[in-house]
DORODO-420924 format. One record per residue (C-alpha): residue number from 1; residue in three letters; chain; x, y, z. Coordinates in steps of 0.5 Angstrom, whole numbers, plus 500, padded with zeros to 3 digits. Layout:
// residues N
ATOM|nr|rest|kette|px|py|pz
ATOM|NUM|ALA|A|X|Y|Z
...
END
This chain:
// residues 315
ATOM|nr|rest|kette|px|py|pz
ATOM|1|MET|A|652|603|398
ATOM|2|ASP|A|650|611|399
ATOM|3|VAL|A|645|614|403
ATOM|4|LYS|A|640|615|398
ATOM|5|ARG|A|640|608|395
ATOM|6|ARG|A|640|605|402
ATOM|7|ASN|A|634|609|404
ATOM|8|PHE|A|630|607|397
ATOM|9|LEU|A|631|600|399
ATOM|10|ALA|A|629|601|406
ATOM|11|GLY|A|623|604|402
ATOM|12|ILE|A|621|598|398
ATOM|13|ALA|A|621|594|404
ATOM|14|LEU|A|616|598|408
ATOM|15|ALA|A|611|599|402
ATOM|16|ALA|A|610|592|402
ATOM|17|ALA|A|607|593|409
ATOM|18|ALA|A|603|599|408
ATOM|19|SER|A|596|598|409
ATOM|20|GLN|A|591|597|403
ATOM|21|SER|A|585|598|407
ATOM|22|LYS|A|584|606|405
ATOM|23|ALA|A|584|608|397
ATOM|24|VAL|A|591|612|398
ATOM|25|ALA|A|595|608|403
ATOM|26|VAL|A|602|611|404
ATOM|27|ALA|A|608|609|408
ATOM|28|SER|A|614|613|410
ATOM|29|THR|A|621|612|409
ATOM|30|PRO|A|627|614|413
ATOM|31|ASP|A|628|619|407
ATOM|32|PRO|A|623|625|408
ATOM|33|ASN|A|624|626|401
ATOM|34|LEU|A|621|619|399
ATOM|35|GLU|A|614|617|400
ATOM|36|ILE|A|611|610|398
ATOM|37|ILE|A|604|610|396
ATOM|38|ASN|A|600|603|394
ATOM|39|LEU|A|596|604|388
ATOM|40|TRP|A|590|599|390
ATOM|41|PRO|A|585|598|396
ATOM|42|GLY|A|585|591|397
ATOM|43|ARG|A|587|586|392
ATOM|44|PRO|A|589|589|386
ATOM|45|PRO|A|585|587|379
ATOM|46|GLY|A|588|583|374
ATOM|47|GLY|A|589|576|377
ATOM|48|ALA|A|591|572|383
ATOM|49|GLY|A|598|574|383
ATOM|50|PRO|A|605|571|384
ATOM|51|ALA|A|606|565|389
ATOM|52|ALA|A|613|567|391
ATOM|53|SER|A|615|574|395
ATOM|54|GLU|A|617|580|392
ATOM|55|ASP|A|625|580|390
ATOM|56|LEU|A|630|585|389
ATOM|57|THR|A|635|581|384
ATOM|58|PRO|A|643|582|385
ATOM|59|ARG|A|642|587|379
ATOM|60|GLY|A|637|591|382
ATOM|61|ALA|A|631|589|379
ATOM|62|LEU|A|624|587|382
ATOM|63|THR|A|620|581|381
ATOM|64|GLN|A|614|577|384
ATOM|65|ILE|A|611|584|385
ATOM|66|SER|A|604|583|388
ATOM|67|THR|A|604|590|391
ATOM|68|PRO|A|604|595|385
ATOM|69|ARG|A|606|602|388
ATOM|70|MET|A|609|609|387
ATOM|71|ILE|A|615|611|390
ATOM|72|VAL|A|615|619|390
ATOM|73|HIS|A|622|623|390
ATOM|74|LYS|A|620|630|393
ATOM|75|PRO|A|624|636|391
ATOM|76|ASP|A|626|641|396
ATOM|77|LYS|A|623|646|392
ATOM|78|PRO|A|618|643|387
ATOM|79|SER|A|616|647|381
ATOM|80|GLY|A|610|643|380
ATOM|81|ALA|A|612|639|374
ATOM|82|ALA|A|612|632|375
ATOM|83|MET|A|613|625|372
ATOM|84|LEU|A|611|618|372
ATOM|85|LEU|A|617|614|371
ATOM|86|CYS|A|617|606|368
ATOM|87|SER|A|623|602|368
ATOM|88|GLY|A|624|597|363
ATOM|89|GLY|A|625|589|364
ATOM|90|GLY|A|622|586|358
ATOM|91|TYR|A|615|585|362
ATOM|92|GLU|A|619|580|366
ATOM|93|LYS|A|622|584|371
ATOM|94|VAL|A|622|592|373
ATOM|95|ASP|A|629|594|373
ATOM|96|ILE|A|628|600|378
ATOM|97|VAL|A|635|601|381
ATOM|98|ASN|A|639|602|374
ATOM|99|GLU|A|633|606|371
ATOM|100|SER|A|628|609|374
ATOM|101|THR|A|631|610|381
ATOM|102|PRO|A|637|614|379
ATOM|103|ALA|A|633|618|374
ATOM|104|SER|A|628|620|379
ATOM|105|ILE|A|634|622|384
ATOM|106|TYR|A|636|627|378
ATOM|107|PHE|A|630|630|376
ATOM|108|ALA|A|628|631|383
ATOM|109|SER|A|634|635|384
ATOM|110|ARG|A|632|639|378
ATOM|111|GLY|A|625|641|382
ATOM|112|ILE|A|621|636|378
ATOM|113|THR|A|617|631|383
ATOM|114|ALA|A|619|624|380
ATOM|115|VAL|A|615|618|381
ATOM|116|GLU|A|617|611|380
ATOM|117|LEU|A|612|606|378
ATOM|118|VAL|A|613|599|381
ATOM|119|TYR|A|608|596|376
ATOM|120|ARG|A|606|588|376
ATOM|121|VAL|A|608|584|370
ATOM|122|PRO|A|605|578|366
ATOM|123|GLN|A|606|571|367
ATOM|124|GLU|A|607|572|375
ATOM|125|GLY|A|600|570|376
ATOM|126|TRP|A|597|576|373
ATOM|127|SER|A|594|578|366
ATOM|128|ILE|A|597|581|360
ATOM|129|HIS|A|594|588|362
ATOM|130|VAL|A|596|589|369
ATOM|131|PRO|A|602|594|367
ATOM|132|PHE|A|597|598|364
ATOM|133|LEU|A|592|598|369
ATOM|134|ASP|A|597|600|374
ATOM|135|GLY|A|600|606|370
ATOM|136|ILE|A|593|609|369
ATOM|137|ARG|A|591|608|376
ATOM|138|ALA|A|598|611|378
ATOM|139|LEU|A|596|617|374
ATOM|140|ARG|A|589|618|376
ATOM|141|MET|A|592|618|383
ATOM|142|LEU|A|597|623|382
ATOM|143|ARG|A|591|628|380
ATOM|144|SER|A|588|626|386
ATOM|145|GLU|A|594|627|390
ATOM|146|ALA|A|596|633|386
ATOM|147|ALA|A|595|639|392
ATOM|148|ARG|A|598|635|397
ATOM|149|LEU|A|604|633|393
ATOM|150|GLN|A|605|640|390
ATOM|151|ILE|A|604|638|383
ATOM|152|ASP|A|600|641|377
ATOM|153|PRO|A|596|635|373
ATOM|154|ALA|A|597|640|367
ATOM|155|ARG|A|605|639|367
ATOM|156|THR|A|605|631|369
ATOM|157|GLY|A|608|626|364
ATOM|158|VAL|A|610|619|363
ATOM|159|VAL|A|617|617|362
ATOM|160|GLY|A|619|610|360
ATOM|161|PHE|A|625|606|359
ATOM|162|SER|A|625|600|354
ATOM|163|ALA|A|619|596|356
ATOM|164|GLY|A|617|601|361
ATOM|165|GLY|A|617|606|354
ATOM|166|HIS|A|612|601|352
ATOM|167|VAL|A|608|602|358
ATOM|168|ALA|A|609|610|357
ATOM|169|GLY|A|607|610|350
ATOM|170|MET|A|600|606|351
ATOM|171|LEU|A|599|611|357
ATOM|172|ALA|A|600|617|353
ATOM|173|THR|A|596|615|347
ATOM|174|GLY|A|590|613|351
ATOM|175|ALA|A|591|606|348
ATOM|176|ALA|A|591|602|355
ATOM|177|GLU|A|584|605|357
ATOM|178|SER|A|580|600|354
ATOM|179|PHE|A|583|595|359
ATOM|180|TYR|A|581|599|365
ATOM|181|THR|A|575|597|369
ATOM|182|PRO|A|574|603|375
ATOM|183|VAL|A|574|600|382
ATOM|184|ASP|A|572|607|386
ATOM|185|ASP|A|571|614|386
ATOM|186|MET|A|579|616|384
ATOM|187|ASP|A|577|612|377
ATOM|188|GLN|A|573|618|375
ATOM|189|GLU|A|580|622|375
ATOM|190|PRO|A|582|623|368
ATOM|191|PHE|A|589|620|366
ATOM|192|LYS|A|592|623|360
ATOM|193|PRO|A|599|625|361
ATOM|194|ALA|A|601|632|359
ATOM|195|PHE|A|608|629|356
ATOM|196|GLY|A|611|623|354
ATOM|197|THR|A|619|621|354
ATOM|198|LEU|A|620|614|351
ATOM|199|LEU|A|628|612|352
ATOM|200|TYR|A|630|606|347
ATOM|201|PRO|A|622|604|348
ATOM|202|VAL|A|619|598|345
ATOM|203|ILE|A|614|601|340
ATOM|204|THR|A|611|596|335
ATOM|205|MET|A|609|588|336
ATOM|206|THR|A|608|588|328
ATOM|207|ALA|A|613|584|324
ATOM|208|PRO|A|619|585|322
ATOM|209|PHE|A|621|589|329
ATOM|210|ASP|A|617|584|333
ATOM|211|GLN|A|623|580|336
ATOM|212|THR|A|623|583|343
ATOM|213|GLN|A|622|579|350
ATOM|214|SER|A|616|584|351
ATOM|215|ARG|A|612|582|345
ATOM|216|LEU|A|613|575|347
ATOM|217|LYS|A|611|576|354
ATOM|218|ILE|A|605|581|352
ATOM|219|CYS|A|602|578|346
ATOM|220|GLY|A|605|570|346
ATOM|221|LYS|A|609|566|341
ATOM|222|HIS|A|603|566|335
ATOM|223|PRO|A|599|573|336
ATOM|224|LEU|A|593|574|331
ATOM|225|GLU|A|594|581|327
ATOM|226|ASP|A|589|585|331
ATOM|227|MET|A|592|583|338
ATOM|228|ARG|A|599|586|335
ATOM|229|GLU|A|596|592|333
ATOM|230|MET|A|592|593|340
ATOM|231|PHE|A|599|593|343
ATOM|232|SER|A|603|597|338
ATOM|233|VAL|A|604|604|340
ATOM|234|GLU|A|605|607|333
ATOM|235|LYS|A|598|605|331
ATOM|236|HIS|A|594|609|337
ATOM|237|VAL|A|598|616|335
ATOM|238|THR|A|593|621|334
ATOM|239|LYS|A|593|629|334
ATOM|240|GLU|A|591|628|341
ATOM|241|THR|A|597|625|343
ATOM|242|PRO|A|601|630|348
ATOM|243|PRO|A|608|632|346
ATOM|244|ILE|A|613|626|346
ATOM|245|PHE|A|621|626|347
ATOM|246|LEU|A|624|620|344
ATOM|247|ALA|A|631|617|344
ATOM|248|HIS|A|635|611|342
ATOM|249|ALA|A|642|608|340
ATOM|250|MET|A|643|606|333
ATOM|251|ASP|A|647|600|336
ATOM|252|ASP|A|641|598|340
ATOM|253|PRO|A|642|590|340
ATOM|254|ILE|A|635|589|344
ATOM|255|VAL|A|630|593|341
ATOM|256|PRO|A|632|596|334
ATOM|257|VAL|A|632|603|333
ATOM|258|ASP|A|627|602|328
ATOM|259|HIS|A|622|602|334
ATOM|260|THR|A|623|609|335
ATOM|261|LEU|A|623|611|328
ATOM|262|MET|A|616|608|327
ATOM|263|MET|A|614|612|333
ATOM|264|PHE|A|617|619|330
ATOM|265|HIS|A|614|618|323
ATOM|266|ALA|A|607|616|327
ATOM|267|LEU|A|607|623|331
ATOM|268|ARG|A|610|627|325
ATOM|269|GLN|A|604|624|321
ATOM|270|ALA|A|599|626|326
ATOM|271|GLY|A|602|633|327
ATOM|272|VAL|A|604|632|334
ATOM|273|ASP|A|610|636|337
ATOM|274|THR|A|616|631|338
ATOM|275|GLU|A|623|631|339
ATOM|276|MET|A|628|625|337
ATOM|277|HIS|A|635|624|339
ATOM|278|ILE|A|639|618|335
ATOM|279|PHE|A|645|617|338
ATOM|280|GLN|A|651|613|334
ATOM|281|SER|A|652|608|340
ATOM|282|GLY|A|650|607|347
ATOM|283|GLY|A|647|600|346
ATOM|284|HIS|A|641|598|351
ATOM|285|GLY|A|639|599|358
ATOM|286|TRP|A|643|605|359
ATOM|287|GLY|A|639|608|365
ATOM|288|MET|A|643|615|366
ATOM|289|GLY|A|648|613|362
ATOM|290|LYS|A|653|612|368
ATOM|291|THR|A|658|607|364
ATOM|292|ARG|A|655|610|357
ATOM|293|PRO|A|658|617|356
ATOM|294|ALA|A|655|617|349
ATOM|295|VAL|A|648|617|351
ATOM|296|ARG|A|649|621|358
ATOM|297|SER|A|646|627|355
ATOM|298|TRP|A|639|625|355
ATOM|299|ALA|A|637|627|361
ATOM|300|GLN|A|639|635|360
ATOM|301|LEU|A|636|634|353
ATOM|302|VAL|A|629|632|356
ATOM|303|GLU|A|630|638|361
ATOM|304|THR|A|631|643|356
ATOM|305|TRP|A|625|640|352
ATOM|306|LEU|A|621|640|358
ATOM|307|HIS|A|622|648|358
ATOM|308|VAL|A|621|649|351
ATOM|309|ASN|A|614|646|352
ATOM|310|GLY|A|612|650|358
ATOM|311|MET|A|612|644|363
ATOM|312|LEU|A|618|646|367
ATOM|313|THR|A|619|654|368
ATOM|314|THR|A|625|654|373
ATOM|315|VAL|A|632|651|373
END
């Protein structure tokens, strides 16, 4: 196991022990470029939480999350740009080691402050709203801590993979705001991200493309139509939605490429700046594309797109 990953996993353990008596509880890690920040003072809202202790599965996914938090990867030379990365996992787990961790390491090497969101998932003693509560809180906290972290809120966006793409989409469109109840002064901060990057994302909860694990976990087996629409990202796109980058593989067996096509259509109809890449192959859950060369270019494409949109001004 390399040094970065060993330090990262040590940081996971440290995070659970960080005090939550303050509004911003920070834990150091063995790597000075990593920082853990707990999201909530005291018990997080949205339910009693899991009975079991947090676990990192053999494949590197977190389950039984009771301490939602951010893992901050600090660049050696911060450009001011930042991104909140949301891993997937079908709202059953959070697949950090395959998705947000390697992506964060890459983007931090490019001068971007990369922040992994360890969000709670439904069905572990939490309500269906907790992923979105954690996402909103994280974006507000990044604004509150912007000066200390050397980030520019006007160049801070969200990145999401699969179900994490659904989280990121709900944040980017503002669809999640109605779920949120303020808990302290930090909740006076705006949370709207400056951009969104959605990778093989879950977008819609409507038929015929609703046969995803994410839809089942969020909406249940037989949801009413208004609930489907409430959690369908494409239904919330407006001209106020920030620029969005989309990428998907044609042969995705888990989340049909139609999800991304629907989002692109909604963005185009609303006049939102957007860029879409549909790869011929790659399947689902590629992360950085280490074993999927057909999709490996996505991170460089995002970096170029950030330059085009004025979010990244240094190489």
